[in-house]
Structures are given as C-alpha cells and as structure tokens.
N, CA, C and O of each residue as an XYZ file, in Angstrom:
232
protein
N       0.833     -1.173      0.000
C       0.000      0.000      0.000
C       0.880      1.240      0.000
O       2.056      1.188      0.361
N       0.301      2.330     -0.403
C       1.025      3.589     -0.457
C       0.561      4.494      0.689
O      -0.637      4.617      0.942
N       1.507      5.120      1.373
C       1.180      6.005      2.483
C       0.777      7.399      2.013
O       0.167      8.156      2.768
N       1.111      7.740      0.782
C       0.693      9.006      0.190
C       0.555      8.818     -1.313
O       0.996      7.812     -1.868
N      -0.049      9.774     -1.948
C      -0.289      9.706     -3.385
C       1.028      9.820     -4.154
O       1.819     10.737     -3.935
N       1.239      8.865     -5.057
C       2.435      8.851     -5.899
C       1.962      8.877     -7.353
O       1.011      8.172     -7.690
N       2.592      9.662     -8.218
C       2.176      9.729     -9.620
C       2.147      8.342    -10.287
O       2.930      7.455     -9.948
N       1.234      8.189    -11.228
C       1.010      6.900    -11.887
C       2.259      6.318    -12.540
O       2.519      5.123    -12.394
N       3.028      7.113    -13.246
C       4.195      6.599    -13.970
C       5.221      5.989    -13.009
O       5.741      4.902    -13.263
N       5.507      6.678    -11.925
C       6.472      6.187    -10.957
C       5.946      4.940    -10.237
O       6.706      4.010     -9.963
N       4.640      4.925     -9.932
C       4.025      3.750     -9.312
C       4.109      2.555    -10.246
O       4.448      1.452     -9.816
N       3.807      2.765    -11.512
C       3.858      1.684    -12.489
C       5.276      1.100    -12.585
O       5.439     -0.117    -12.662
N       6.273      1.943    -12.580
C       7.653      1.476    -12.674
C       8.026      0.627    -11.460
O       8.598     -0.453    -11.611
N       7.708      1.105    -10.267
C       8.005      0.354     -9.057
C       7.255     -0.979     -9.050
O       7.844     -2.020     -8.757
N       5.967     -0.950     -9.369
C       5.160     -2.172     -9.341
C       5.602     -3.179    -10.406
O       5.533     -4.387    -10.181
N       6.046     -2.700    -11.541
C       6.554     -3.609    -12.577
C       7.758     -4.377    -12.046
O       7.843     -5.594    -12.211
N       8.690     -3.670    -11.409
C       9.864     -4.328    -10.833
C       9.462     -5.253     -9.682
O      10.017     -6.343     -9.538
N       8.509     -4.827     -8.873
C       8.040     -5.656     -7.758
C       7.473     -6.978     -8.268
O       7.876     -8.045     -7.805
N       6.540     -6.915     -9.221
C       5.895     -8.135     -9.707
C       6.863     -9.039    -10.468
O       6.771    -10.261    -10.355
N       7.770     -8.480    -11.223
C       8.765     -9.299    -11.915
C       9.592    -10.098    -10.911
O       9.865    -11.280    -11.121
N       9.983     -9.453     -9.832
C      10.812    -10.109     -8.822
C      10.004    -11.117     -8.016
O      10.464    -12.233     -7.775
N       8.800    -10.730     -7.599
C       7.951    -11.619     -6.803
C       7.555    -12.856     -7.609
O       7.659    -13.977     -7.112
N       7.107    -12.659     -8.836
C       6.712    -13.791     -9.672
C       7.913    -14.635    -10.090
O       7.759    -15.777    -10.523
N       9.098    -14.067     -9.959
C      10.325    -14.802    -10.237
C      10.768    -15.683     -9.080
O      11.757    -16.406     -9.198
N      10.047    -15.631     -7.962
C      10.335    -16.529     -6.856
C      10.735    -15.885     -5.542
O      10.870    -16.583     -4.538
N      10.926    -14.584     -5.521
C      11.294    -13.910     -4.272
C      10.065    -13.763     -3.376
O       8.931    -13.808     -3.852
N      10.300    -13.588     -2.083
C       9.193    -13.286     -1.177
C       8.682    -11.882     -1.488
O       9.369    -11.101     -2.146
N       7.494    -11.567     -1.024
C       6.949    -10.219     -1.255
C       7.844     -9.161     -0.615
O       8.091     -8.110     -1.207
N       8.323     -9.439      0.580
C       9.192     -8.487      1.277
C      10.463     -8.230      0.477
O      10.864     -7.081      0.293
N      11.094     -9.300      0.002
C      12.323     -9.161     -0.779
C      12.048     -8.491     -2.124
O      12.858     -7.695     -2.598
N      10.922     -8.808     -2.734
C      10.564     -8.203     -4.020
C      10.386     -6.698     -3.887
O      10.829     -5.944     -4.753
N       9.740     -6.249     -2.805
C       9.573     -4.807     -2.600
C      10.926     -4.155     -2.348
O      11.210     -3.085     -2.888
N      11.759     -4.787     -1.534
C      13.088     -4.233     -1.251
C      13.906     -4.094     -2.532
O      14.536     -3.063     -2.768
N      13.890     -5.135     -3.349
C      14.644     -5.096     -4.596
C      14.072     -4.074     -5.571
O      14.827     -3.371     -6.243
N      12.749     -3.983     -5.655
C      12.119     -3.011     -6.554
C      12.490     -1.589     -6.138
O      12.788     -0.749     -6.987
N      12.471     -1.322     -4.847
C      12.860      0.003     -4.370
C      14.322      0.290     -4.687
O      14.670      1.413     -5.053
N      15.166     -0.703     -4.552
C      16.590     -0.515     -4.868
C      16.787     -0.219     -6.350
O      17.609      0.621     -6.715
N      16.039     -0.905     -7.197
C      16.160     -0.690     -8.649
C      15.721      0.720     -9.020
O      16.411      1.393     -9.787
N      14.596      1.181     -8.498
C      14.141      2.520     -8.885
C      15.042      3.599     -8.302
O      15.167      4.672     -8.892
N      15.667      3.345     -7.172
C      16.643      4.310     -6.642
C      17.862      4.370     -7.539
O      18.359      5.450     -7.856
N      18.342      3.201     -7.947
C      19.593      3.109     -8.701
C      19.401      3.419    -10.189
O      20.103      4.271    -10.733
N      18.479      2.752    -10.842
C      18.350      2.848    -12.292
C      17.482      4.008    -12.764
O      17.716      4.573    -13.833
N      16.492      4.356    -11.975
C      15.580      5.428    -12.388
C      15.830      6.711    -11.608
O      15.259      7.759    -11.908
N      16.690      6.609    -10.603
C      17.068      7.752     -9.775
C      15.865      8.471     -9.177
O      15.837      9.699     -9.091
N      14.856      7.673     -8.760
C      13.694      8.251     -8.090
C      14.096      8.710     -6.693
O      14.877      8.042     -6.016
N      13.570      9.831     -6.272
C      13.794     10.300     -4.906
C      12.951      9.456     -3.952
O      12.018      8.783     -4.390
N      13.263      9.481     -2.656
C      12.483      8.705     -1.685
C      10.985      9.023     -1.703
O      10.172      8.188     -1.307
N      10.624     10.207     -2.154
C       9.199     10.554     -2.248
C       8.442      9.524     -3.070
O       7.292      9.215     -2.755
N       9.059      8.985     -4.116
C       8.378      8.059     -5.018
C       8.417      6.613     -4.545
O       7.431      5.897     -4.720
N       9.510      6.159     -3.958
C       9.578      4.750     -3.561
C       9.334      4.544     -2.078
O       8.976      3.442     -1.664
N       9.520      5.579     -1.268
C       9.361      5.448      0.177
C       7.913      5.400      0.637
O       7.640      5.061      1.788
N       6.988      5.732     -0.244
C       5.572      5.739      0.109
C       5.001      4.333      0.255
O       3.952      4.148      0.873
N       5.683      3.350     -0.307
C       5.131      1.992     -0.385
C       5.606      1.132      0.767
O       6.800      1.052      1.057
N       4.640      0.485      1.422
C       4.929     -0.431      2.512
C       4.166     -1.732      2.271
O       3.123     -1.743      1.616
N       4.692     -2.810      2.802
C       4.074     -4.112      2.654
C       3.218     -4.401      3.879
O       3.676     -4.270      5.013
N       1.976     -4.793      3.641
C       1.056     -5.179      4.711
C       0.813     -6.673      4.583
O       0.431     -7.140      3.510
N       1.020     -7.424      5.634
C       0.824     -8.867      5.570
C       2.056     -9.579      5.043
O       3.155     -9.026      5.004
N       1.840    -10.824      4.639
C       2.979    -11.621      4.167
C       2.976    -11.745      2.709
O       3.862    -12.383      2.142
C-alpha cells in the first residue's frame, strides 16, 4: 500500500519491478526491497516516489 499519493508513472515502474521479482520466486518483502533498490539506482527516483510503499501482511 502507499502512504501518500504517488504519480502513476512512478508507481507503475516500481510495481513492474516488484511483480517481476515476486513472480520470479522472491518473497513479497524481498521483491519490494529489490524493486525500491532498482528505482533508486536505475531510475534515480527520490524517496518521495519509492518510500511511500509499505508491505502489509505476508
């Protein structure tokens, strides 16, 4: 879930990386961590865009 409103394009990029990693066999927690790392490194998103997302549940 997102703690604040994030623009659609940045959300789509993060979620694409999340689902690719999760469906590739990683846990949801690891998939979110890796997706956030990718958008920080490759897309140079500021924390405003990737820090809004938190994992609820398993």
